[in-house]
All heavy atoms as an XYZ file, in Angstrom:
712
protein
N      93.641    139.843    116.363
C      92.565    140.053    115.456
C      93.014    139.823    114.014
O      92.250    139.342    113.214
C      92.055    141.568    115.629
C      91.394    141.850    116.958
S      89.900    140.953    117.249
C      88.720    141.978    116.492
N      94.287    140.234    113.718
C      94.818    140.067    112.385
C      94.889    138.588    112.034
O      94.549    138.163    110.883
C      96.122    140.706    112.245
C      96.119    142.184    112.255
C      97.441    142.804    112.101
O      98.269    142.253    111.331
O      97.693    143.851    112.751
N      95.299    137.717    112.977
C      95.393    136.294    112.742
C      94.019    135.704    112.427
O      93.839    134.917    111.531
C      96.053    135.560    113.870
C      95.965    134.047    113.703
C      97.507    135.929    114.040
N      93.006    136.180    113.154
C      91.631    135.672    112.982
C      91.180    136.060    111.583
O      90.514    135.277    110.896
C      90.712    136.199    114.037
C      91.030    135.745    115.393
S      91.021    133.905    115.556
C      89.248    133.617    115.479
N      91.457    137.256    111.154
C      91.176    137.710    109.794
C      91.833    136.913    108.761
O      91.260    136.497    107.735
C      91.469    139.218    109.630
O      90.820    139.915    110.629
C      91.034    139.675    108.262
N      93.153    136.593    108.931
C      93.895    135.774    107.987
C      93.312    134.394    107.890
O      93.186    133.815    106.874
C      95.390    135.668    108.418
C      96.120    136.979    108.238
O      95.616    137.892    107.502
O      97.184    137.139    108.801
N      93.006    133.842    109.090
C      92.393    132.476    109.122
C      91.007    132.415    108.302
O      90.754    131.529    107.567
C      92.202    131.969    110.519
C      93.466    131.602    111.256
C      93.178    131.297    112.756
C      94.189    130.418    110.692
N      90.316    133.453    108.547
C      88.991    133.548    107.811
C      89.233    133.639    106.285
O      88.567    133.005    105.502
C      88.174    134.804    108.271
C      86.848    134.892    107.678
C      86.095    136.039    108.221
O      86.627    136.968    108.686
N      84.737    135.960    108.123
N      90.272    134.410    105.937
C      90.583    134.535    104.516
C      91.049    133.233    103.893
O      90.902    133.004    102.689
N      91.631    132.341    104.687
C      92.097    131.062    104.154
C      90.999    130.065    104.217
O      91.188    128.901    103.890
C      93.249    130.546    105.066
C      94.504    131.413    104.955
S      95.941    130.817    105.827
C      95.377    129.904    107.227
N      89.774    130.451    104.691
C      88.649    129.535    104.748
C      88.679    128.672    105.990
O      88.022    127.631    106.007
N      89.443    129.030    107.022
C      89.546    128.242    108.212
C      88.626    128.735    109.335
O      88.796    128.354    110.488
C      91.041    128.278    108.731
C      92.018    127.774    107.714
C      91.730    126.318    107.358
O      91.298    125.529    108.149
O      91.976    125.991    106.153
N      87.613    129.502    109.029
C      86.749    130.035    110.049
C      85.575    129.137    110.290
O      84.773    129.355    111.179
C      86.247    131.405    109.704
O      85.561    131.358    108.453
N      85.400    128.066    109.512
C      84.239    127.241    109.656
C      84.623    125.733    109.700
O      84.073    124.924    108.964
C      83.289    127.483    108.443
C      81.903    126.825    108.619
O      81.620    126.389    109.738
N      81.180    126.781    107.543
N      85.608    125.396    110.518
C      86.127    124.067    110.508
C      85.500    123.155    111.536
O      85.913    122.010    111.694
C      87.658    124.074    110.614
S      88.247    124.835    112.088
N      84.540    123.602    112.355
C      83.943    122.824    113.348
C      82.439    122.692    113.069
O      81.798    123.659    112.768
C      84.121    123.418    114.732
N      81.877    121.528    113.168
C      80.490    121.288    112.940
C      79.599    121.979    113.927
O      78.528    122.526    113.616
C      80.171    119.821    112.936
C      80.719    119.030    111.751
C      81.859    118.334    111.751
C      80.194    119.025    110.405
N      82.048    117.791    110.463
C      81.083    118.175    109.681
C      79.042    119.532    109.779
C      80.842    117.953    108.324
C      78.859    119.305    108.502
C      79.768    118.482    107.786
N      80.010    121.900    115.149
C      79.113    122.450    116.254
C      79.577    123.784    116.772
O      79.404    124.177    117.877
C      79.129    121.451    117.406
C      80.457    121.159    117.975
O      81.495    121.558    117.390
N      80.504    120.463    119.099
N      80.140    124.616    115.851
C      80.610    125.970    116.250
C      79.443    126.910    116.442
O      78.407    126.715    115.882
C      81.613    126.491    115.226
C      80.956    126.878    113.938
C      81.930    127.547    112.994
N      81.267    127.866    111.749
C      80.554    129.003    111.530
N      80.480    129.861    112.399
N      80.039    129.126    110.310
N      79.771    127.975    117.176
C      78.730    129.049    117.245
C      78.814    129.849    115.955
O      79.901    129.961    115.401
C      79.004    129.896    118.475
C      78.803    129.136    119.754
C      78.998    130.055    120.963
N      78.753    129.274    122.165
C      78.497    129.853    123.242
N      78.440    131.169    123.436
N      78.237    129.062    124.362
N      77.730    130.478    115.610
C      77.716    131.248    114.401
C      78.568    132.464    114.462
O      79.141    132.900    113.493
C      76.252    131.604    114.007
C      75.409    130.380    113.627
C      73.993    130.873    113.284
C      75.971    129.635    112.451
N      78.674    133.108    115.605
C      79.444    134.314    115.810
C      80.492    134.180    116.895
O      80.244    133.538    117.910
C      78.525    135.497    116.176
C      77.479    135.928    115.104
C      76.523    136.983    115.713
C      78.151    136.442    113.934
N      81.641    134.727    116.648
C      82.699    134.778    117.625
C      82.761    136.164    118.119
O      83.132    137.121    117.405
C      84.008    134.316    117.072
C      85.248    134.202    117.997
C      84.932    133.249    119.118
C      86.481    133.799    117.235
N      82.274    136.427    119.368
C      82.155    137.774    119.864
C      83.537    138.429    120.093
O      84.493    137.767    120.464
C      81.366    137.765    121.166
C      79.962    137.331    121.013
N      78.973    138.182    120.390
C      79.327    136.160    121.191
C      77.855    137.527    120.336
N      78.028    136.322    120.821
N      83.585    139.734    119.938
C      84.796    140.508    120.146
C      85.424    140.253    121.514
O      86.634    140.151    121.697
C      84.525    141.989    119.887
C      85.755    142.851    120.023
C      85.386    144.327    119.654
N      86.533    145.145    119.782
C      87.435    145.355    118.848
N      87.340    144.696    117.680
N      88.464    146.136    119.014
N      84.566    140.225    122.535
C      85.082    140.031    123.946
C      85.798    138.675    124.062
O      86.824    138.546    124.723
C      83.914    140.047    124.957
C      83.333    141.476    125.081
O      84.012    142.450    124.695
O      82.197    141.631    125.624
N      85.278    137.667    123.385
C      85.881    136.352    123.459
C      87.266    136.402    122.731
O      88.215    135.849    123.255
C      85.025    135.266    122.705
O      83.743    135.320    123.363
C      85.594    133.919    122.822
N      87.356    137.060    121.613
C      88.602    137.211    120.945
C      89.644    137.905    121.751
O      90.820    137.507    121.838
C      88.446    137.904    119.518
C      87.512    136.978    118.564
C      89.788    138.176    118.891
C      87.171    137.669    117.323
N      89.262    139.063    122.348
C      90.145    139.859    123.154
C      90.623    139.062    124.335
O      91.834    139.138    124.730
C      89.495    141.156    123.573
C      89.201    142.118    122.400
C      88.393    143.331    122.880
C      90.495    142.544    121.759
N      89.742    138.289    124.998
C      90.133    137.524    126.181
C      91.175    136.423    125.726
O      92.172    136.209    126.388
C      88.911    136.867    126.772
N      90.833    135.766    124.649
C      91.759    134.712    124.140
C      93.121    135.310    123.755
O      94.156    134.768    124.059
C      91.139    133.986    122.946
N      93.111    136.502    123.136
C      94.352    137.172    122.725
C      95.185    137.499    124.012
O      96.425    137.357    124.015
C      94.095    138.465    121.927
N      94.551    137.975    125.054
C      95.256    138.319    126.285
C      95.884    137.119    126.890
O      97.031    137.114    127.364
C      94.326    138.984    127.258
N      95.141    136.003    126.946
C      95.728    134.728    127.493
C      96.809    134.215    126.602
O      97.879    133.791    127.163
C      94.519    133.711    127.625
C      93.489    134.128    128.634
C      95.127    132.286    127.938
C      92.230    133.276    128.621
N      96.675    134.253    125.338
C      97.729    133.821    124.415
C      98.938    134.620    124.591
O     100.064    134.132    124.627
C      97.187    133.879    122.981
C      98.111    133.155    121.980
C      97.963    131.852    121.743
C      99.114    133.888    121.321
C      98.799    131.217    120.770
C      99.863    133.243    120.425
C      99.776    131.917    120.185
O     100.610    131.268    119.261
N      98.756    135.958    124.681
C      99.957    136.869    124.843
C     100.713    136.518    126.159
O     101.912    136.543    126.146
C      99.490    138.288    124.801
C     100.621    139.331    124.913
C     100.133    140.706    124.779
C     101.323    141.683    124.768
N     100.900    143.024    124.669
N      99.986    136.298    127.166
C     100.535    135.966    128.480
C     101.312    134.643    128.367
O     102.408    134.551    128.983
C      99.447    135.897    129.576
C      99.961    135.583    130.958
C     100.843    136.668    131.530
O     100.648    137.829    131.186
O     101.753    136.317    132.339
N     100.743    133.678    127.719
C     101.402    132.315    127.725
C     102.514    132.261    126.667
O     103.540    131.568    126.926
C     100.318    131.292    127.374
C      99.313    131.041    128.487
S      97.993    129.949    128.017
C      98.921    128.397    128.003
N     102.394    132.901    125.521
C     103.314    132.611    124.415
C     103.994    133.904    123.896
O     104.793    133.856    122.991
C     102.607    131.963    123.258
C     101.940    130.651    123.662
C     100.535    130.593    123.750
C     102.649    129.549    123.990
C      99.936    129.386    124.106
C     102.081    128.341    124.329
C     100.716    128.329    124.406
O     100.101    127.151    124.754
N     103.672    135.112    124.421
C     104.202    136.281    123.904
C     105.699    136.460    124.110
O     106.264    135.936    125.047
N     106.380    137.095    123.090
C     107.819    137.318    123.167
C     108.058    138.613    123.956
O     107.163    139.416    124.122
C     108.415    137.449    121.734
C     108.332    136.155    120.970
O     108.430    135.029    121.552
N     108.047    136.210    119.709
N     109.299    138.712    124.413
C     109.680    139.905    125.205
C     109.509    141.175    124.409
O     109.271    142.259    124.933
C     111.125    139.781    125.702
C     111.231    138.757    126.767
C     112.664    138.611    127.289
O     113.492    139.529    127.013
O     112.938    137.582    127.978
N     109.646    141.154    123.100
C     109.570    142.353    122.253
C     108.106    142.713    121.955
O     107.835    143.596    121.233
C     110.411    142.182    120.932
C     109.849    141.097    120.083
O     108.840    140.383    120.473
O     110.388    140.919    118.934
N     107.146    141.998    122.510
C     105.719    142.247    122.281
C     105.070    141.487    121.147
O     103.901    141.557    121.002
N     105.920    140.828    120.374
C     105.362    140.067    119.223
C     104.765    138.736    119.701
O     105.053    138.274    120.761
C     106.473    139.785    118.195
O     107.501    138.958    118.745
N     103.863    138.203    118.928
C     103.179    136.945    119.245
C     103.401    135.954    118.187
O     102.974    136.163    116.992
C     101.690    137.175    119.387
C     101.178    138.100    120.526
C      99.678    138.434    120.402
C     101.547    137.503    121.855
N     104.047    134.854    118.449
C     104.239    133.830    117.450
C     102.881    133.122    117.176
O     102.142    132.905    118.164
C     105.312    132.912    118.036
C     105.122    133.050    119.561
C     104.669    134.541    119.678
N     102.662    132.767    115.952
C     101.438    131.990    115.677
C     101.743    130.883    114.660
O     102.343    131.199    113.615
C     100.356    132.951    115.132
N     101.433    129.716    114.940
C     101.683    128.611    114.060
C     100.350    127.820    113.889
O      99.464    127.900    114.752
C     102.722    127.636    114.555
O     102.351    127.108    115.760
C     104.051    128.321    114.710
N     100.204    127.185    112.801
C      98.977    126.377    112.545
C      99.390    125.239    111.562
O     100.364    125.374    110.862
C      97.827    127.192    112.055
C      98.133    128.078    110.889
C      97.930    127.561    109.586
C      98.612    129.385    111.065
C      98.230    128.408    108.499
C      98.935    130.161    109.945
C      98.704    129.631    108.735
N      98.538    124.258    111.551
C      98.724    123.128    110.620
C      97.603    123.200    109.630
O      96.410    123.455    110.051
C      98.806    121.825    111.277
C     100.008    121.618    112.146
C      99.950    120.239    112.829
O      99.140    119.389    112.549
O     100.865    120.030    113.694
N      97.839    122.929    108.368
C      96.772    122.787    107.399
C      96.707    121.364    106.994
O      97.684    120.717    106.574
C      97.111    123.638    106.165
C      97.155    125.102    106.565
C      95.984    123.449    105.077
C      97.545    126.053    105.501
N      95.535    120.742    107.134
C      95.305    119.361    106.722
C      94.373    119.329    105.530
O      93.368    119.946    105.517
C      94.638    118.590    107.869
C      95.399    118.607    109.198
C      94.540    117.958    110.284
C      96.698    117.910    109.058
N      94.842    118.644    104.501
C      94.043    118.486    103.282
C      93.433    117.119    103.259
O      94.163    116.161    103.524
C      94.844    118.722    102.020
C      95.405    120.108    101.932
C      96.668    120.465    102.369
C      94.652    121.091    101.340
C      97.147    121.764    102.246
C      95.098    122.441    101.213
C      96.376    122.706    101.642
O      96.838    123.990    101.535
N      92.233    116.974    102.956
C      91.552    115.712    102.851
C      90.736    115.672    101.578
O      90.314    116.714    101.089
C      90.650    115.448    104.051
C      91.377    115.284    105.333
S      90.224    114.936    106.671
C      90.656    116.280    107.792
N      90.485    114.452    101.098
C      89.718    114.348     99.909
C      88.794    113.140    100.157
O      89.196    112.106    100.646
C      90.561    114.165     98.658
C      89.723    114.180     97.390
C      91.422    112.919     98.740
C      90.521    114.339     96.117
N      87.571    113.267     99.684
C      86.621    112.142     99.796
C      86.434    111.507     98.428
O      86.603    112.118     97.373
N      86.137    110.248     98.438
C      86.020    109.495     97.234
C      84.993    108.351     97.435
O      84.988    107.793     98.421
C      87.386    108.937     96.815
C      87.494    108.133     95.583
C      87.728    108.569     94.370
C      87.318    106.761     95.517
N      87.746    107.503     93.482
C      87.523    106.334     94.176
C      87.040    105.718     96.459
C      87.415    105.051     93.775
C      86.966    104.401     96.013
C      87.143    104.080     94.673
N      84.150    108.171     96.483
C      83.148    107.110     96.540
C      83.050    106.442     95.147
O      82.969    107.140     94.135
C      81.806    107.707     96.899
C      80.738    106.684     97.015
C      79.387    107.310     97.434
C      78.288    106.274     97.470
N      77.020    106.914     97.786
N      83.175    105.106     95.105
C      83.087    104.399     93.779
C      81.761    104.716     93.124
O      80.699    104.934     93.753
C      83.234    102.979     94.102
C      83.735    102.910     95.503
C      83.393    104.175     96.225
N      81.817    104.656     91.804
C      80.587    104.877     91.036
C      80.608    103.825     89.880
O      81.652    103.407     89.381
C      80.513    106.259     90.396
C      79.275    106.599     89.782
N      78.948    106.471     88.447
C      78.102    107.106     90.291
C      77.765    106.777     88.151
N      77.209    107.243     89.302
N      79.467    103.433     89.392
C      79.425    102.356     88.435
C      80.017    102.791     87.080
O      80.452    101.972     86.302
C      77.948    101.808     88.257
C      76.997    102.800     87.698
C      76.259    103.593     88.727
O      76.492    103.359     89.922
O      75.399    104.470     88.382
N      80.042    104.089     86.792
C      80.671    104.570     85.569
C      82.181    104.644     85.686
O      82.842    104.940     84.640
C      80.050    105.902     85.228
O      80.465    106.846     86.147
N      82.708    104.465     86.811
C      84.197    104.586     86.994
C      84.912    103.361     86.314
O      84.435    102.251     86.378
C      84.474    104.590     88.536
C      85.931    104.741     88.892
C      86.118    104.793     90.357
O      85.150    104.896     91.081
N      87.282    104.756     90.787
N      86.038    103.724     85.773
C      86.872    102.646     85.179
C      87.213    101.606     86.225
O      87.528    101.937     87.343
C      88.083    103.219     84.562
N      87.229    100.378     85.826
C      87.576     99.280     86.762
C      89.019     98.939     86.593
O      89.600     99.022     85.548
C      86.763     97.957     86.419
C      85.230     98.222     86.483
C      84.752     98.629     87.886
C      83.240     98.725     87.903
N      82.817    100.057     88.283
N      89.726     98.565     87.698
C      91.145     98.214     87.588
C      91.337     96.951     86.802
O      90.478     96.036     86.662
C      91.521     97.996     89.028
C      90.297     97.701     89.732
C      89.183     98.391     89.054
N      92.518     96.859     86.095
C      92.839     95.693     85.373
C      93.156     94.521     86.307
O      93.338     94.760     87.526
C      94.127     95.947     84.507
N      93.035     93.308     85.802
C      93.222     92.125     86.611
C      94.635     92.101     87.120
O      95.603     92.510     86.392
C      92.983     90.855     85.789
C      91.608     90.505     85.515
C      91.413     89.165     84.817
C      90.125     88.586     85.048
N      90.032     87.216     84.493
N      94.869     91.607     88.308
C      96.215     91.503     88.911
C      97.047     90.612     88.033
O      96.684     89.552     87.580
C      96.056     90.939     90.301
C      97.322     90.947     91.043
C      97.067     90.469     92.506
N      98.290     90.499     93.267
C      98.692     91.555     93.994
N      97.948     92.604     94.080
N      99.833     91.538     94.647
N      98.257     91.075     87.760
C      99.196     90.308     86.916
C      99.065     90.604     85.443
O      99.750     89.943     84.670
N      98.198     91.515     85.029
C      98.025     91.772     83.615
C      98.879     92.851     83.050
O      98.845     93.156     81.910
C      96.531     92.123     83.326
O      96.195     93.316     83.978
N      99.738     93.407     83.882
C     100.629     94.535     83.470
C     101.659     93.986     82.457
O     102.066     92.838     82.469
C     101.323     95.087     84.631
N     101.984     94.897     81.510
C     103.036     94.529     80.513
C     104.421     95.083     80.893
O     105.445     94.867     80.221
C     102.624     95.120     79.152
O     102.478     96.511     79.260
C     101.317     94.448     78.688
N     104.498     95.891     81.934
C     105.784     96.418     82.384
C     105.797     96.382     83.918
O     104.710     96.368     84.572
C     105.970     97.851     81.949
N     106.911     96.331     84.487
C     107.119     96.212     85.953
C     107.670     97.576     86.475
O     108.512     98.261     85.837
C     108.077     95.105     86.299
O     108.448     95.222     87.647
N     107.079     97.986     87.603
C     107.665     99.205     88.278
C     109.172     99.035     88.558
O     109.895     99.968     88.550
C     106.893     99.556     89.602
C     105.590    100.164     89.320
C     104.429     99.600     89.737
C     105.464    101.372     88.641
C     103.237    100.235     89.568
C     104.277    101.983     88.417
C     103.094    101.396     88.915
N     109.617     97.827     88.839
C     110.982     97.605     89.113
C     111.875     97.859     87.881
O     113.106     98.086     88.004
N     111.276     97.823     86.697
C     112.090     98.070     85.483
C     112.197     99.553     85.123
O     112.918     99.953     84.239
C     111.429     97.378     84.270
C     111.478     95.839     84.430
O     112.413     95.371     85.128
O     110.703     95.129     83.784
N     111.475    100.436     85.893
C     111.535    101.856     85.521
C     112.909    102.463     85.638
O     113.299    103.322     84.847
C     110.567    102.606     86.427
C     109.096    102.402     86.233
C     108.265    103.179     87.239
C     108.669    102.787     84.839
N     113.726    101.963     86.537
C     115.086    102.487     86.711
C     115.973    102.123     85.546
O     117.024    102.675     85.304
C     115.678    102.035     88.013
O     115.814    100.607     88.021
N     115.571    101.115     84.767
C     116.386    100.635     83.613
C     116.069    101.429     82.341
O     116.797    101.235     81.389
C     116.136     99.169     83.415
C     116.536     98.283     84.598
C     116.140     96.856     84.381
C     116.358     96.057     85.601
N     115.868     94.701     85.518
N     115.099    102.268     82.374
C     114.745    103.017     81.206
C     115.819    104.101     80.968
O     116.123    104.832     81.856
C     113.318    103.667     81.378
C     112.280    102.593     81.430
C     113.083    104.608     80.136
C     110.911    103.120     81.712
N     116.357    104.162     79.764
C     117.442    105.165     79.471
C     116.799    106.510     79.182
O     115.674    106.586     78.654
C     118.331    104.688     78.405
O     117.585    104.621     77.175
N     117.543    107.578     79.464
C     117.055    108.931     79.140
C     117.334    109.182     77.668
O     118.310    108.714     77.137
C     117.778    109.936     80.012
C     117.404    109.775     81.509
C     118.108    110.757     82.297
N     117.838    110.539     83.670
C     117.730    111.474     84.575
N     117.911    112.767     84.318
N     117.427    111.206     85.854
N     116.499    110.039     77.015
C     116.790    110.307     75.635
C     118.097    111.132     75.491
O     118.460    111.885     76.363
C     115.621    111.226     75.228
C     114.797    111.450     76.442
C     115.284    110.637     77.567
N     118.793    110.844     74.463
C     120.081    111.559     74.203
C     119.839    112.529     73.010
O     118.811    112.526     72.386
C     121.222    110.592     73.861
O     120.842    109.903     72.643
C     121.454    109.590     74.973
N     120.857    113.340     72.763
C     120.728    114.304     71.598
C     120.570    113.588     70.292
O     119.971    114.088     69.388
C     121.987    115.225     71.626
C     121.974    116.238     72.756
O     120.866    116.468     73.228
O     123.007    116.693     73.180
N     121.172    112.397     70.181
C     121.077    111.648     68.904
C     119.709    110.987     68.739
O     119.315    110.696     67.612
C     122.139    110.508     68.871
O     121.967    109.644     69.952
C     123.517    111.091     68.895
N     118.899    110.894     69.827
C     117.571    110.382     69.695
C     116.556    111.432     69.178
O     115.450    111.076     68.901
C     117.072    109.847     71.039
C     117.835    108.637     71.520
O     118.429    107.957     70.703
O     117.854    108.414     72.749
N     116.967    112.661     69.053
C     116.006    113.693     68.624
C     115.950    113.895     67.127
O     115.934    114.995     66.611
C     116.438    115.059     69.266
C     116.401    115.049     70.758
C     116.816    116.355     71.288
C     116.768    116.410     72.797
N     117.287    117.694     73.331
N     115.880    112.907     66.378
C     115.806    113.072     64.904
C     114.450    113.051     64.418
O     113.490    112.859     64.948
C     116.644    111.985     64.177
O     116.480    110.684     64.735
């Protein structure tokens, strides 16, 4: 039950489009019993792992800045390693 509360607190309780609106207590208790049987440790603890996937959506808009023409750059990414770091004498 604590894991379900934690997941809800992280906003992970509504990640399926076709989910049922309520998750009944009996369903949670049955799932917990099965999980404990399959994955429970000898000391009675239950390991729980999950993955968090972050996604972002993006759609072009006419007001968005357009990229510069290919080849119009004035510096090369390959030259970035040649840039020297500022020294104490450069701080005047």
